Phi, psi and omega in degrees: 000130181271120180232011177206175178288163187276030175278128179236159180267157173111358178286121187295335182278349184243122180301151184300322182293327178287322175301316180295316180296319179297318178299320180292314185289333180267355188299327183289352180266003185304316182291329179289318176297321178297322179296320177296316181293339182274352179297126188279148173276160353275155174288139184287142171055040176234147174243359180165176186292348181277005182302332182292349182257014191294333186291345182302325185264006181294154186291333181156183184291143176291156179279144179278149177252141176279174181299333180281350178097352178283150183263133175216146175283142172285127182238141177293146179264126179291350182269356181298141180244141179297140181281148175243127186276327183191185184270335178289144183303317182286351178266357182284149174287166176298320179299319179291324176299313181299322174299314181294321176297319182298318183275349182083013179296329176199175184225168183300328179297316178297320182293313180297318177300320179295321179293318179294323175296320179297321176299316180299324185270353187236100184268080182241359177074019184282327183259115183269330177221125182266157184229041194305305187295313181295324179295318178296320178296316179296321179298320179296319178295322179296319178300321178296320181295322176298319179293325180281341181088020178238040181291145175279175185294339176236030187301119176082008180273120178290141183229138168264136184240124180303141190284018168253000185252123187296136175229118184301127177078001180232128187310135174225106190243357181058027178065022187236141176293339179296336182239027179302132178080002181291127177237108184290147180280345185220156177283148162299155181305319181297323179289319178301321179292323176297314180298317180298330179277359178096001181293153180254119178283106187275317185194160169268141186256150187294141175218148167301163186306123179055024182059022182208024183257221187277097184295338183277349189241022183273356172076019181264131177270141177272106183294334183275345181210075183307137181086355180250161182294138176278349182090174179209163004259354178275050188292315181295323179296314181293314181294322178297322175296314181297330181271357180078021180287326177207155182275336178220160182207164171254140173226179174227157188213108175257327179211034180117009192287345165273317191281327179297302181294330175299316179297311183292327185263000175076034177236179181253147179209142181240124164269106184291174170308138178306128180087351181294326179242125183292154186240009178294141185081015180238129175303130183265149168252308182215116186290343178263354182235344184293141172225145169249137183204171182273152174227145184196176175272342178232151177295323178306318181293327176301318178295321178300315182287317181299323179300331182274318190268344182285156176129162184292164178210130180293339183263002172238104185296343179269352184292135180284139178260014176296145177303147180269115179282174172283123179262013177181162358296157188268144181300142179286318188259135172239022181305136179090353179294133180269115184258129176256139175242121184282149175252179175088224193294320185301301183291343181296340182269357185282142173291160179303320181295318179293319178299322178294318178297318178299316179299320178295320178295319178295322177297321179292323177295322175297322181297329181265012170102011176277154169258150183231130176218157180272137178232148180280154175216074191295334184254025182298315182291320179299328181301325181297314182285329172303311180298319184293316179298312179300317185295310185293325180292314182288329173298316178296323179294320177301325187250025179302324180285348179258004186300327180289349179252021188300333178294345178271349178286156170297156184305317181296315180296320179297319180293320180289324175297317178297315180301318179292320181294333184254009176276139185288153175299326180297318179293320179297313181294324177297319179296317179300316183288328182290349175304328183299330179294318179291319179297322177297320177302314182287324176304315180295319180297316184280358165287336185255331186227166179266326177218157168255141175236122180234170165297156173277248174292146183294341177224166168287178188306125183275169176276114184296340181290336184236353190275324191270078186227016187224032179057206181280351173298330181303315182298318183291322189259329189246348183242300189252018185301325181275354186254321187304322181303330187269349162285322179298319184265341180082009179294148173293140183216125183247138171250131179224135180302141184224358181162193182236146174235108184055040177083000180251148182298144168220163193218168171242160178246136178242124184240138180231170175297162179307138179070005175260040180303322181299328180293319174304313183295320181296315179293319179297319179296322178296319177294325185288332184258347182294000000 
C-alpha cells in the first residue's frame, strides 16, 4: 500500500537532512500518487508517452459554431479601438501608447522615463535587474523610427521580462545564487522578436528560484492587495503590471505561473497553446509542460504581444510551425459562442466570493448572446498529480549536473529536485501516458462547446503568513487546481480580471481548443469591456 511520496533515503548526492525535508514536504501527496498508480491499463488511444504532444502537428484551430449551428471563422474587427486604462502615462495600455506615439501626443523617451520613475517611486520588488541606460537608448531610436514612419508593431513599448528568459547583455539569473552574475551572450527567441518589433526591454522581473522555488520568499509586494501574496512564479511581471511599471510583460507557465499571479494581482495573462511560443533561451522546469506567454493589463495588449512572439523556431523542437494568425484587433461580437462550465472537482474548491464572480461573468456572457451549458471533467483532479509528477522529474533532469550543489538551492526547490530525482521511471511514464485521459475529457467537452470558462485561482490573494501550511499539496488543491489540467493538455488558457472578492481582485479563466488562442482573447476582451 502506497502511503507516501516516492522519496527515499540513501542517495549519496543528496544530504540526509534534505532527503528528510523532502519526504516531509511531499508526504501530503501520498494519496494523489496512489490514485495515479491505481489507474488501470491499458490507457485508451495511446501508443506511447508522447501522446500529449499530438496537437503540435494539427492543421490549425477548429472553427467556432454559432448558436444556430452554422460554422463561421472568428475575424478581427477593424473597428476595434485600443483600451485606455487611465490618464497617467504609465497607466496606459500598449495599444493606447502606440496610438499616442502615432499622433505625437507623447513619445517613447517620455514613456520610458515615466516607467523608470515609477520603479524608483514604487518599492514592490518587481524589477530584479534594471536596464535604464539601454532602455533610454532604445527609446530614443524608437522615437526616431516614429518620426521616420518606419515604426515596428511594438515600437517604443516598454516590456518587463521574467528573469528566466535570456536577454543579451543583461543579467539573467533565474532567481538563483547558482547563476549569480550570469549575463547571456544572446537573446531568447521571444526577446529577439520583441526587439525586432521595436519593444524596449525595461527590466528583468523577479521570480522564485528557477520559477519553481520558494514562492513565499521572492520579496514581491502585491499592489492590488497589500499584505497578500502576489503569486508565483511570474510574480514580478504581474506585480509590475499592476503597479504601472510597464504595460506588458513576459511570463512562463508550467503549472499556473502566468495565471496565478495575474489572478491575484488583477491583470491579464495568457498561457498560449503548447508550442505556440518558442522556449529556446529560457530556463526550463518541464519540457513537456512549460509555456512562455504574454501578460498585460488588457486583453487587447496580450494579442499585440502574442502576434509578435508566436511562431516556430528551429532551436525549439516543440515549437509549433503553424502559421501565426492576427491576434488583434479583437472582434467586438461573440454572439453565439457556446460556453462550457465544468462540474465536479474543479469548482468544488472555489471560495464563495470567487464562485459569485464566476456566476457574474457567465451572466454577462449570456447578455452578449453566448449560450452556457455544463460539461463533465471527470479526470480534473488526476490532472494535478499527473502535472506534478512530470514537473518534478523533468526539473530534476534539467538539474542533474547541479545535484551535487543541492544544498545551495532554496528549500522548496531542493525538496522538489529531490522528489524528482527519487521518483521511479514507472511513475513518470504512467503520468505521461495518463495525460491521454485528461485529453479525452477535453476532446469530449469541445465537441459540445467552443470555450470553457472556469474560476481562475480558487480564492483571491491569500495571506502568506498563514497560507503555506500544507506542503506541495497546497499548490495542487488551493492555488493551481483550475490551471494544471491545461498544462497537461496544452490548451490555450487566458486569465482576465472579473470582479472583487472581499475587496481583492479575482478572475476567470477562458480555455479553448489547441491553436484557438484568438478565441480565448475574443471572449476575454468581451468580458473586459462589458
